[in-house]
N, C-alpha and C positions, 0 to 999 in steps of 0.2 A: 333360240336362246339369245339372251342379251347379256353382254359383258361390258365392263368399263375398264379401260386402260388409261393410266395417268402418266404423263411424260413431263419432264422438266423443259421449259422453254428457255432459250438463250437469245432473246431479241436484241437487235442493235439499239443504239440510243434513240434514233429517230422512231423506230418501231415501239420502243417503250413509251415514248411520249404519246404516240397515237393510241396505244392500248389504254394508257391511264386516262386520256381524255375521253375515250369511248365509254369507259367504265363510269366516269363521273356524269357524263351526259345520260347514260342509261339510268343511273340512280335518280337524277332529277326528273326524268320522264316517268319513272316508276312512282315517285312520290306525287307527282302532279296527277297522274291517272288514278292513283289510289284515292287522292283527295276528291276527285270527281265522283267516284263510286260511293265514298263514305258520306259526302254531302247529300247526295240523292237518297242514300239509305236512311239518313237521319231525318230528312225533310218529309219523308212519306210515313213516318212512324211517330207515335205519341205514347206517353205512359198510360197504362191500363186504368189507373185510378183517376185520370183527368181526360179521358177520351171524349171529345164532343160527338154527339149523336146525330146532329142535323147539318153540320158544316164540315168541310175538309180542313185539315190542319194547315195546309199550304195551298194556295190557289193552284188549280190544275195548269193554267197557262204558265205559271212560274216554274212548276216542276219540269215541264217539257219545253221550256223556252229556247234552250240551246240544242235541242235534239230534233233533227229533221224527221218528218213523218215517214218518208220512204228513202231508200237508197237505190240508185240505178247501177246495175251491173256493167262494168266497163269492158269485160271480155267473156268469152265462153268459159263455162265451168270445166274443171278437169274430170269430174265424174261423168261417166257415159252409160247409156242404157245398153240393152242386149244387142242392139243394131249398130253400136259404135257412135251414136250421136250424143252430143253433150246434153245433159239433163237440164242445165240452166244455160241460157244464151245471153249474148251481149244485148243490153237494152232492157232486160227484165227488171221490174220493180219489186223490191222486197221491203216489207214493213220493218221499221226499227223498234216498234213497240208491239208486244204481243200480250193481250189480256192485261194491259196496264203496266207491264214490266218491260223495261228497256233492255234490248239485246245489246248489252254494253260492249261486249267484245267486238262485235261488228261495227258499232258506232265509233269506238275509239280507234280501231284499225283504219277506218275511212278518214278519221280526223288527222291522221299522221301527215297527209298531204298539206293540210293547213299549217301544221307544226313546222314543216320544212320551209314554208314560205315566210313564216314569222321569224324563224331562227335558222338561217342558212347553214349554220355549222352542222345541223343534222343531215344535210345532204351528203356530207362526207362519210356518214355512217352507213354501213351496209343495211339495206332495207329489212332483211330477214332478222338481223340482230335487233333492230328496233321493234319489229313485230313480236319478237319473243318477249320483250318487256311487257307488252299488253297481255300476252298469254300468261305471264307470271302473275300479273294482277288478277286475272280471271281465276286462276287456280287458288290464289289466296282468298278471294271473296267466296269462292265455292266452298272452301274448307270452313269459312266463317258462317255461312248461311245454310249450307246443306249438311245434314248429319250423315255420318258414314254408316257402314253396315252394323255397327254397334249402337247407333243412335247418338253418337257424340259429335260435337263440333269443336273447332279450335277457337282460340280467343280472338278478340278484336284485332284486326291487322294493324301493324305499327309502321310508321314512316321509317325509312332506312337512313341512318347516318353514314358518314364516310367509311367508318370501320365495320359496317354491318351489311354493306352491299359489295360483294367481292368477286362477282363473276358476270359474264355475259356469254350468250350462246349463239352458235351457228346451227340452226335447225337442220341444214342440209349440207353435209360433207360426204366425201367418198374416198375410196382408196387412192384415187388419182391425185388427191391433195397432198399425199406423202411422196415427195420427190427428193432428188439430190440436186444441189446447186452446182455451179461451175467448178467449185473446189472439191466436189465429191462428198460434201457434208449433207446429212439428212436434214431436210427442212419440211415444214408443213405450210402449204399455200393457203393463207387466210385471205379471203376476198377483201379488197380495198386496204389491206395491210401489206401483203406481199409474202415472200418466202421468209419464214421465221425459223431459224435454226433451233433444233431441239435434240434432246438426248434420246435417241431411238434405241433404248436398252432392251426393249421387248417387241419383237415383230408381231404383226397381226397374224393370227392363225389362219391356215388355209381354209377357205370356205366362208370366212367371216367378212362382212362388208361394213365399212364405216358409215354410220348413220348421222350422228351429230357430234359436235365438238363444243366444249365449254372452256373458255379461258378463265382461269382462276388466279386471283391474287393471294399469295401466301406471305408469311413472314420472311421467307428466304428467297422470294422472287416470284416468277410467273410460271404457272403450269397449265397444261391443257388435258382435259379429260375427254377421251374419245369413247363414244358408245358404239359398240360393234354388235352385229347380229348375224346369226346363221339360222335360217328358217328350217334347214334340214335336220338340225339337232333338236329333238323333242324336249319339251320342258316337262319334267316329271315331278309331281308332288306326291310324296308318299304320306298317306294318312295312317299313322300308327296309333292304334288304340292301346292305352296302358292296361296291361294285365299282370297277374302274378308271375307269369312265366317270363315276360320281357321287361320287368321292372325290378329295380334293386335299390334298397335304401343304404345310405352311407352316413356314418356318424363320426365326426372328427373329434379327437380327444387329446389328452395329455400323456397318459400312459402308453397308448397306442396311437399311431398316426391316423388310422381309420379302422372302423369296424363295420362290416357289411351286414346286411340283413340275413344272409345265408350262413353266418357264423365265421366268416373269415376275418382274422386279425392281422393287420398290416403294421409291422414294426416301424418305429421312427427311423428315418434314414441316417441321421446324425452324420451328415457330410463333414461338418467341421471337426468333430471328434475323430473321425477316421483320418483326416488329413492334418491334424494338429501337429504331429511329430514332424512330418515332412515340411510343413510351413515354418516351423521353428528353425530348421536347418537352412531353409532358403532365406529367411530373414537375417540369420547370422551371417550368411555368405554375402548378402546385399550390404549389410552394415560394414563388413570388413572391407569390401571394395570401395565403399564411400569414404572410409577413413584413410585408405591408401591414397586416394585422389586428393583429399584435403591436406595430408601431410606433404605430398609432393608439391602442392601449390604453395603452402606456407614456407617450405624449405627453399623454394625458388626466390620468394620475396626476401627471406633472411639472407640468402647468398648475395642478392643484389645490394642489400643494405651494407653488407661488409665491404663490398667493392667500392661503394661510394664513400 
């Protein structure tokens, strides 16, 4: 079972500056990577009514000019076979293009090293937070190009302005990231940011483990949304088929608050009518107390004027 708990962050001024800078850097990286995907998507397509039959729309060498043919694995893979040996090993070559389609997620993840060389400020950003930006672009493009189970796709992805990109994620957090500082205040340990105080108003249930954390910018400050999981709790989905026995129709009206399909008439509650007499007495009492305070104030002013 997966749950999400949201907490209010209370970062220090220096931490607020870091979080805000990271969010802006993530937004710029998102827009750049999305532009790469959309440019390639548009370059390999043409209108149906103007489709050339004997030549390509864009030269092939221009389409794949900035994409290496292979990528070399830098370390052993995490997935292992039944004997405990890694399935993929260091030095293995993997193609970046499969059947003419670019494996964009892999290509852009590998290109992050070049981004850090060109823009050193990205070295200060946690690597997994930066990788999550690429995965967001991949999800956005999948929703645009691949239909769901109903055969529908989302609209064309849009570039994010400052007010429309409000979060960045840590894909890997754990319960050990929730600690107390020297003053005994609950903090969450965000890598490369430090211990950020937060309002721990709801404890993590026993058996649940923290999986991911998303730092969110809201109108009233910063929040963090923790995704927690307990695999021992089964996820049950009840599929109830509507029948005459388990279904009921309700009609809202003026004479009666509601009328059900089995002949039940529910009267209008009339909460205000029932409390109208009591409210009139309370209003009179409130007005009387207000007049007494005003008279006392004015009488004091009048007494001071007489003295002067």
